[in-house]
C-alpha positions as a printed Julia matrix, in Angstrom:
143×3 Matrix{Float64}:
 -16.98    2.41  -21.14
 -14.31    0.56  -19.25
 -15.45   -2.3   -17.05
 -14.02   -2.4   -13.55
 -15.12   -4.28  -10.42
 -16.61   -1.07   -9.03
 -19.1    -0.62  -11.89
 -20.63   -4.06  -12.27
 -24.08   -3.2   -10.86
 -25.64   -6.68  -11.14
 -22.8    -8.69   -9.65
 -23.79  -10.06   -6.23
 -21.3   -12.89   -5.65
 -17.66  -13.01   -6.72
 -14.99  -15.65   -6.1
 -11.39  -14.76   -6.9
  -9.5   -17.45   -5.01
  -5.74  -17.66   -5.63
  -5.74  -14.96   -8.33
  -2.87  -12.79   -7.13
  -5.23  -10.06   -5.94
  -3.26   -7.48   -3.96
  -4.22   -4.41   -1.94
  -4.92   -2.37   -5.06
  -7.28   -5.03   -6.42
  -9.05   -5.22   -3.07
  -9.44   -1.43   -3.07
 -11.08   -1.61   -6.5
 -13.44   -4.36   -5.35
 -14.32   -2.4    -2.21
 -15.88    0.26   -4.42
 -18.54   -2.14   -5.72
 -21.87   -1.67   -3.94
 -23.75   -4.65   -5.4
 -21.48   -7.49   -4.24
 -22.81   -9.15   -1.11
 -20.61  -12.28   -1.15
 -16.89  -11.88   -1.82
 -14.29  -14.65   -1.69
 -10.69  -13.45   -1.91
  -9.11  -16.54   -0.36
  -5.4   -17.21   -0.91
  -4.35  -13.87   -2.36
  -1.91  -11.09   -1.43
  -4.2    -8.78    0.52
  -2.77   -6.91    3.49
  -3.55   -3.8     5.5
  -4.55   -1.44    2.7
  -6.94   -3.91    1.09
  -8.45   -5.03    4.39
  -9.1    -1.46    5.45
 -10.72   -0.66    2.1
 -12.98   -3.71    2.29
 -13.88   -2.81    5.89
 -15.47    0.35    4.53
 -17.82   -1.5     2.15
 -21.36   -1.7     3.54
 -22.89   -4.07    0.98
 -20.73   -7.13    1.67
 -22.36   -9.56    4.1
 -20.11  -12.59    3.48
 -16.36  -12.02    3.22
 -13.59  -14.6     2.88
 -10.08  -13.19    3.35
  -8.53  -16.46    4.47
  -4.89  -17.16    3.65
  -3.88  -13.56    3.01
  -1.69  -11.17    5.06
  -4.28   -9.99    7.58
  -3.0    -8.99   11.02
  -4.43   -7.56   14.23
  -4.9    -3.99   12.98
  -6.64   -5.24    9.85
  -8.96   -7.43   11.93
  -9.71   -4.38   14.07
 -10.72   -2.44   10.96
 -12.94   -5.29    9.77
 -14.5    -5.49   13.25
 -15.87   -1.99   12.69
 -17.98   -3.15    9.75
 -21.59   -3.8    10.78
 -22.76   -5.3     7.47
 -20.63   -8.44    7.5
 -22.38  -11.42    9.07
 -20.08  -14.21    7.84
 -16.33  -13.62    8.04
 -13.51  -16.05    7.26
 -10.07  -14.84    8.34
  -8.5   -18.27    8.72
  -4.79  -18.81    8.06
  -3.66  -15.23    8.62
  -1.62  -13.57   11.4
  -4.35  -12.5    13.81
  -3.58  -12.56   17.52
  -5.42  -11.68   20.7
  -5.86   -7.99   19.87
  -7.59   -8.75   16.57
  -9.73  -11.45   18.17
 -10.81   -9.1    20.96
 -11.79   -6.46   18.41
 -13.83   -8.99   16.44
 -15.45  -10.15   19.69
 -16.89   -6.66   20.06
 -18.75   -6.89   16.74
 -22.42   -7.83   17.2
 -23.22   -8.29   13.49
 -20.98  -11.28   12.82
 -22.78  -14.59   13.33
 -20.23  -16.91   11.69
 -16.51  -16.38   12.28
 -13.61  -18.56   11.15
 -10.28  -17.69   12.79
  -8.62  -21.09   12.48
  -4.89  -21.14   11.77
  -4.07  -17.82   13.41
  -2.16  -16.83   16.57
  -4.98  -16.41   19.07
  -4.3   -17.27   22.69
  -6.45  -17.64   25.77
  -7.24  -13.92   26.09
  -8.62  -13.65   22.55
 -10.51  -16.93   22.84
 -12.13  -15.84   26.09
 -13.27  -12.55   24.54
 -14.83  -14.42   21.61
 -16.52  -16.89   23.97
 -18.64  -14.17   25.57
 -19.92  -12.76   22.27
 -23.58  -13.78   22.08
 -24.03  -12.9    18.39
 -21.57  -15.47   17.07
 -23.35  -18.78   16.49
 -20.52  -20.49   14.55
 -16.91  -20.05   15.67
 -13.82  -21.91   14.42
 -10.59  -21.52   16.41
  -8.78  -24.7    15.34
  -5.03  -24.89   14.66
  -3.82  -21.8    16.55
  -0.1   -21.16   16.18
   1.78  -19.75   19.15
   3.93  -16.69   18.75
   7.37  -17.2    20.03
């Protein structure tokens, strides 16, 4: 039997920081239903991988910081109701992505530092009553 990330039934936490994981690797990981904590910080994950991970209902803590996540990808992740802790720092998320994430009532801890969020996105996040920890440091301005 071949071992792949999708058939490791006892694995609950996995850290693959700076491992060159791309969209295809993220898709494979998204098929695992036992992982609850997944750190894919500093990889090559973009739209395809983010959308695949958004469909996983077992992950409660997800770190996709320092990847290639944009507004549409944040919108897909905002539709996931299992994730309670989400780190999307150092990506390319703007107001549209922030507003989508602000509509999620499952996320309690959200790190969006180092993105491109302006006043509109920050205001939307400020009215979310589910988020107890929010990091919006180091916003870059599009221009």
